[in-house]
Backbone as a printed PyTorch tensor [residue, N CA C, xyz], in Angstrom:
tensor([[[-45.6780,   8.5210,  37.6240],
         [-46.5790,   7.2870,  37.9580],
         [-45.5530,   6.5130,  38.9380]],

        [[-46.1070,   5.7090,  39.9620],
         [-45.4540,   4.7370,  40.5350],
         [-45.2570,   3.3510,  39.9180]],

        [[-44.1110,   2.8890,  39.9410],
         [-44.0870,   1.4780,  39.1920],
         [-44.7630,   0.6190,  40.1070]],

        [[-45.2730,  -0.2430,  39.1960],
         [-46.0590,  -1.5560,  39.8840],
         [-44.8800,  -2.4480,  40.3710]],

        [[-45.1520,  -3.1350,  41.4350],
         [-44.2340,  -3.8160,  42.1460],
         [-45.1190,  -4.9990,  42.6270]],

        [[-44.3510,  -6.1580,  42.4460],
         [-45.0490,  -7.3720,  43.0330],
         [-46.2560,  -7.8880,  42.1030]],

        [[-46.2550,  -7.5640,  40.9670],
         [-47.4410,  -7.9880,  40.3780],
         [-47.0720,  -9.0150,  39.2330]],

        [[-45.9400,  -9.8450,  39.2720],
         [-45.7160, -10.7560,  38.1430],
         [-46.9930, -11.6420,  37.9190]],

        [[-47.0450, -11.9090,  36.6330],
         [-48.1700, -12.9860,  36.2390],
         [-49.5730, -12.3160,  36.3190]],

        [[-49.7680, -10.9600,  36.7380],
         [-51.1620, -10.4690,  36.7890],
         [-51.2500,  -9.5530,  35.4480]],

        [[-52.3430,  -9.2980,  35.0010],
         [-52.7000,  -8.5260,  33.8490],
         [-52.3910,  -6.9190,  34.1670]],

        [[-52.0900,  -6.0560,  33.2150],
         [-51.7000,  -4.7400,  33.4290],
         [-53.0070,  -4.0110,  34.2580]],

        [[-54.0500,  -4.3590,  33.9570],
         [-55.2510,  -3.6990,  34.4330],
         [-55.2320,  -3.7700,  35.9950]],

        [[-54.4770,  -4.9160,  36.5380],
         [-54.3000,  -5.1880,  38.0090],
         [-53.0840,  -4.7880,  38.4160]],

        [[-52.2400,  -4.0830,  37.7490],
         [-50.7110,  -4.0660,  38.3820],
         [-50.8660,  -2.2390,  38.9560]],

        [[-51.3690,  -2.6040,  40.0620],
         [-51.4250,  -1.3580,  40.9370],
         [-50.3080,  -1.2030,  41.7690]],

        [[-49.5410,  -0.2260,  41.8560],
         [-48.4400,  -0.0420,  42.7950],
         [-49.0340,  -0.1520,  44.1820]],

        [[-48.0220,  -0.9900,  44.9380],
         [-48.4350,  -0.9490,  46.5080],
         [-47.2920,  -0.0920,  47.1840]],

        [[-47.4150,   1.3020,  47.2180],
         [-46.3150,   1.9710,  48.1480],
         [-46.0450,   1.4350,  49.5100]],

        [[-44.9660,   1.5710,  49.9740],
         [-44.7610,   1.0600,  51.4080],
         [-45.1050,   2.2560,  52.3270]],

        [[-45.9740,   2.0180,  53.1550],
         [-46.2230,   3.0610,  54.1900],
         [-45.2100,   3.2080,  55.1600]],

        [[-44.0730,   2.3860,  55.2080],
         [-43.0480,   2.5870,  56.1610],
         [-42.3840,   3.7000,  55.8740]],

        [[-42.1030,   4.0650,  54.7480],
         [-41.3490,   5.2790,  54.2350],
         [-42.2350,   6.4270,  53.8540]],

        [[-43.3260,   6.3820,  54.2410],
         [-44.2770,   7.4490,  53.8180],
         [-44.3370,   8.5480,  54.5210]],

        [[-44.1410,   9.7520,  53.7830],
         [-44.2430,  11.1230,  54.4880],
         [-45.6930,  11.8250,  54.3710]],

        [[-45.9910,  12.7720,  54.8130],
         [-47.2640,  13.2300,  54.8120],
         [-47.4720,  13.6050,  53.1600]],

        [[-46.6570,  13.9940,  52.6260],
         [-46.5740,  14.2930,  51.0130],
         [-47.0200,  12.9910,  50.2280]],

        [[-46.0410,  11.9660,  50.6940],
         [-46.3040,  10.6600,  50.1980],
         [-47.6750,  10.0780,  50.3790]],

        [[-48.2330,  10.3280,  51.4750],
         [-49.5460,   9.9590,  51.8750],
         [-50.7240,  10.5410,  51.0170]],

        [[-50.3920,  11.8830,  50.6640],
         [-51.1810,  12.3540,  49.8100],
         [-51.1010,  11.9560,  48.2530]],

        [[-49.9260,  11.2100,  48.0930],
         [-49.7610,  10.8050,  46.4680],
         [-50.3650,   9.5300,  46.6230]],

        [[-50.5830,   8.7000,  47.5700],
         [-51.1980,   7.4180,  47.6440],
         [-52.5970,   7.4430,  46.9000]],

        [[-53.5250,   8.4000,  47.4500],
         [-54.7430,   8.5830,  46.8310],
         [-54.7110,   8.8460,  45.3890]],

        [[-53.9170,   9.8570,  45.0350],
         [-53.6880,  10.1980,  43.5810],
         [-53.3230,   8.9890,  42.7150]],

        [[-52.3710,   8.0790,  43.3350],
         [-52.0970,   6.8270,  42.5220],
         [-53.2490,   5.9380,  42.3290]],

        [[-53.8460,   5.7130,  43.4810],
         [-54.9420,   4.9520,  43.6080],
         [-56.2610,   5.3410,  42.5180]],

        [[-56.3390,   6.8050,  42.5360],
         [-57.1650,   7.3950,  41.5770],
         [-56.7690,   7.0020,  40.1610]],

        [[-55.5440,   7.0830,  39.7980],
         [-55.1230,   7.0440,  38.4140],
         [-55.1530,   5.3320,  38.2170]],

        [[-54.9310,   4.4710,  38.7880],
         [-55.0640,   3.2880,  38.8810],
         [-56.7110,   2.8450,  38.4150]],

        [[-57.6690,   3.6040,  39.4290],
         [-58.9110,   3.0850,  39.1780],
         [-59.7320,   3.6210,  37.8520]],

        [[-59.0300,   4.8720,  37.5960],
         [-59.5050,   5.5220,  36.3080],
         [-58.8370,   4.8300,  35.1790]],

        [[-57.5940,   4.1640,  35.1020],
         [-57.2150,   3.3730,  34.1180],
         [-57.9120,   1.9630,  33.9320]],

        [[-58.3140,   1.4560,  35.1130],
         [-59.1400,   0.1840,  34.9650],
         [-60.5710,   0.5690,  34.3050]],

        [[-61.0900,   1.6380,  34.8170],
         [-62.3580,   1.9020,  34.1620],
         [-62.2720,   2.4050,  32.8380]],

        [[-61.1580,   3.0960,  32.3340],
         [-60.9180,   3.0770,  30.9000],
         [-60.8870,   1.8540,  30.1490]],

        [[-60.1090,   0.9360,  30.6730],
         [-60.0720,  -0.5070,  30.0240],
         [-61.4270,  -1.0590,  30.0010]],

        [[-62.3610,  -1.1670,  30.8640],
         [-63.5170,  -1.5850,  30.9760],
         [-64.5300,  -0.9160,  29.9920]],

        [[-64.5440,   0.2210,  30.2780],
         [-65.2940,   1.2080,  29.4570],
         [-65.1830,   1.1400,  27.9740]],

        [[-63.9270,   1.3270,  27.3350],
         [-63.5870,   1.2250,  26.1790],
         [-63.3320,  -0.2730,  25.4080]],

        [[-63.4300,  -1.0920,  26.4860],
         [-63.1940,  -2.6550,  25.9250],
         [-61.9290,  -2.8950,  25.3950]],

        [[-60.8900,  -2.3980,  26.0640],
         [-59.5510,  -2.4340,  25.7760],
         [-58.9790,  -3.9050,  26.0170]],

        [[-58.2480,  -4.5170,  25.2970],
         [-57.6770,  -5.6450,  25.3830],
         [-56.4150,  -5.7760,  24.9470]],

        [[-55.5570,  -6.7160,  25.3130],
         [-54.2790,  -6.9300,  24.8640],
         [-53.3080,  -6.0820,  25.8700]],

        [[-51.9450,  -6.4830,  26.0530],
         [-51.0610,  -5.9570,  26.9070],
         [-50.6360,  -4.5500,  26.3530]],

        [[-50.2500,  -4.5320,  25.1840],
         [-49.8320,  -3.2220,  24.4840],
         [-50.9020,  -2.0150,  24.5070]],

        [[-52.1800,  -2.3690,  24.3070],
         [-53.0670,  -1.3210,  24.4540],
         [-53.5540,  -0.9470,  25.8700]],

        [[-53.5180,  -1.9950,  26.6670],
         [-53.8060,  -1.6100,  28.1300],
         [-52.6800,  -0.7380,  28.5100]],

        [[-51.2490,  -1.1080,  28.3900],
         [-50.3040,  -0.1730,  28.8620],
         [-50.2590,   1.1530,  28.4210]],

        [[-50.6200,   1.1560,  27.0990],
         [-51.0230,   2.5100,  26.5270],
         [-52.0630,   3.3290,  27.2270]],

        [[-53.0830,   2.6960,  27.6010],
         [-54.2000,   3.3470,  28.3800],
         [-53.8660,   3.7800,  29.4840]],

        [[-52.9700,   2.8890,  30.2790],
         [-52.4800,   3.3500,  31.9660],
         [-51.5020,   4.5530,  31.6570]],

        [[-50.6680,   4.4190,  30.6330],
         [-49.6510,   5.6820,  30.4420],
         [-50.4870,   6.9000,  30.1400]],

        [[-51.6650,   6.7720,  29.2840],
         [-52.4840,   8.2240,  28.9230],
         [-53.2060,   8.6760,  30.1370]],

        [[-53.6760,   7.6510,  30.8590],
         [-54.3300,   8.1650,  32.2470],
         [-53.3650,   8.7180,  33.2380]],

        [[-52.2660,   8.0680,  33.3780],
         [-51.2320,   8.7900,  34.2500],
         [-50.6670,   9.9890,  33.8530]],

        [[-50.5860,  10.1060,  32.4410],
         [-50.2190,  11.4710,  32.0480],
         [-51.1650,  12.7830,  32.3280]],

        [[-52.4450,  12.2320,  32.1200],
         [-53.3850,  13.2790,  32.4110],
         [-53.4400,  13.5690,  33.9760]],

        [[-53.2630,  12.5310,  34.7650],
         [-53.3670,  12.9130,  36.2680],
         [-52.1150,  13.6990,  36.5810]],

        [[-50.8660,  13.3060,  36.0320],
         [-49.7430,  14.2590,  36.2520],
         [-50.0390,  15.5530,  35.7530]],

        [[-50.5990,  15.8300,  34.7060],
         [-50.8910,  17.0720,  33.9950],
         [-51.7480,  17.8980,  35.0160]],

        [[-52.7300,  17.1180,  35.3490],
         [-53.6210,  17.7670,  36.4050],
         [-52.8850,  18.2190,  37.6700]],

        [[-52.2770,  17.4150,  38.3270],
         [-51.3320,  17.9010,  39.5420],
         [-50.5650,  18.9380,  39.2210]],

        [[-49.8930,  19.1090,  37.9750],
         [-49.0750,  20.1850,  37.6940],
         [-49.8270,  21.3420,  37.5500]],

        [[-50.9200,  21.3160,  36.8850],
         [-51.7540,  22.5160,  36.5630],
         [-52.4210,  23.1960,  37.7540]],

        [[-52.7400,  22.2230,  38.9240],
         [-53.2410,  22.6800,  40.0800],
         [-52.2970,  23.1730,  41.0210]],

        [[-50.8900,  22.9370,  40.6560],
         [-49.7520,  23.6000,  41.4690],
         [-49.5580,  22.4620,  42.5170]],

        [[-49.8940,  21.2820,  42.3770],
         [-49.4640,  20.2810,  43.4300],
         [-48.0910,  19.7780,  43.1640]],

        [[-47.5630,  19.2310,  44.0660],
         [-46.2030,  18.5770,  44.2390],
         [-46.1920,  17.2740,  43.4410]],

        [[-45.3110,  17.1910,  42.5390],
         [-45.1850,  16.1420,  41.6560],
         [-44.4520,  15.0720,  42.3830]],

        [[-44.8120,  13.6920,  42.2560],
         [-44.3840,  12.5960,  43.1490],
         [-42.9390,  12.5620,  43.0970]],

        [[-42.1920,  12.7130,  42.1930],
         [-40.6950,  12.5930,  42.1740],
         [-40.1410,  13.7780,  43.0820]],

        [[-40.8980,  14.8220,  43.3610],
         [-40.4530,  15.7750,  43.9690],
         [-40.8060,  15.8020,  45.5850]],

        [[-41.3860,  14.8590,  45.9540],
         [-41.7350,  14.4890,  47.4540],
         [-40.4610,  14.1450,  48.1600]],

        [[-40.2660,  14.6840,  49.3030],
         [-39.1370,  14.4490,  50.1730],
         [-39.1700,  12.8180,  50.6220]],

        [[-38.0000,  12.2860,  50.8480],
         [-38.0460,  10.9700,  51.2450],
         [-38.0340,  11.1670,  52.9340]],

        [[-38.6720,  10.2300,  53.5920],
         [-38.6580,  10.2770,  54.9880],
         [-37.8290,   9.0440,  55.6160]],

        [[-37.5000,   9.1350,  57.0470],
         [-36.6600,   8.1030,  57.5290],
         [-37.4340,   6.8160,  57.6570]],

        [[-36.9230,   5.8330,  57.5280],
         [-37.7320,   4.6140,  57.8180],
         [-38.2950,   4.3230,  59.0260]],

        [[-39.1990,   3.7110,  59.1990],
         [-39.8880,   3.5130,  60.5860],
         [-38.9500,   2.8750,  61.5050]],

        [[-38.0380,   1.9690,  60.9430],
         [-37.2600,   1.2700,  62.0070],
         [-36.1560,   2.5010,  62.7890]],

        [[-35.9740,   3.3530,  61.7340],
         [-34.8460,   4.3440,  62.4240],
         [-35.6630,   5.1780,  63.3620]],

        [[-36.9940,   5.5910,  63.0060],
         [-37.7690,   6.5880,  63.8910],
         [-38.1050,   5.5600,  65.2400]],

        [[-38.4110,   4.3310,  65.1730],
         [-38.6660,   3.4370,  66.3110],
         [-37.3420,   3.6290,  67.1920]],

        [[-36.3700,   3.3820,  66.7480],
         [-35.0570,   3.3040,  67.3720],
         [-34.7670,   4.5390,  68.0260]],

        [[-34.9950,   5.6840,  67.5120],
         [-35.0770,   7.0780,  68.0150],
         [-35.9310,   7.1560,  69.2380]],

        [[-37.1240,   6.7080,  68.9840],
         [-38.0720,   6.9720,  69.9860],
         [-37.7980,   6.1220,  71.3690]],

        [[-37.4580,   4.8890,  70.9840],
         [-36.7600,   3.9560,  72.1830],
         [-35.7400,   4.5640,  72.7720]],

        [[-34.8660,   5.0890,  72.0800],
         [-33.6060,   5.5940,  72.6650],
         [-34.0220,   6.8150,  73.7520]],

        [[-34.9680,   7.5760,  73.1930],
         [-35.4920,   8.9310,  74.0130],
         [-36.1680,   8.3970,  75.2770]],

        [[-36.8350,   7.1690,  75.1110],
         [-37.5820,   6.8680,  76.4080],
         [-36.5330,   6.2160,  77.4970]],

        [[-35.4220,   5.7090,  77.0530],
         [-34.4900,   5.3180,  77.8610],
         [-33.6030,   6.4580,  78.4910]],

        [[-33.7380,   7.5230,  78.1640],
         [-32.8430,   8.6750,  78.7020],
         [-33.3560,   8.9220,  80.2070]],

        [[-32.5390,   9.0290,  81.0240],
         [-32.9950,   9.2300,  82.3770],
         [-33.5630,  10.5980,  82.6270]],

        [[-34.7660,  10.6080,  83.4840],
         [-35.3420,  11.9830,  83.6220],
         [-34.5570,  12.7890,  84.4630]],

        [[-34.5480,  14.0810,  84.3300],
         [-33.8090,  15.2480,  84.9850],
         [-34.6550,  15.6550,  86.0830]]])
């Protein structure tokens, strides 16, 4: 599961990770929908089962996350921690800018 960031003061059911698209690879972009799926399923579980309280909500999120990870593994998908890191957008922009400045032969 992705850690929730920037969610101080919000209840656990709203603690959805906000992955940075600046460092996203194609694989990571595929992981974003999986993470959103996990988060929405956890929210639905909280509503459906009328789960209240931080500890119970955290347990529900962990349970749903474990099921999503289990499904990814069973289907032969790439686990999030195995996805490659990509260069930052700033580095890619600098490379593109540099290649545009090269004199044409």
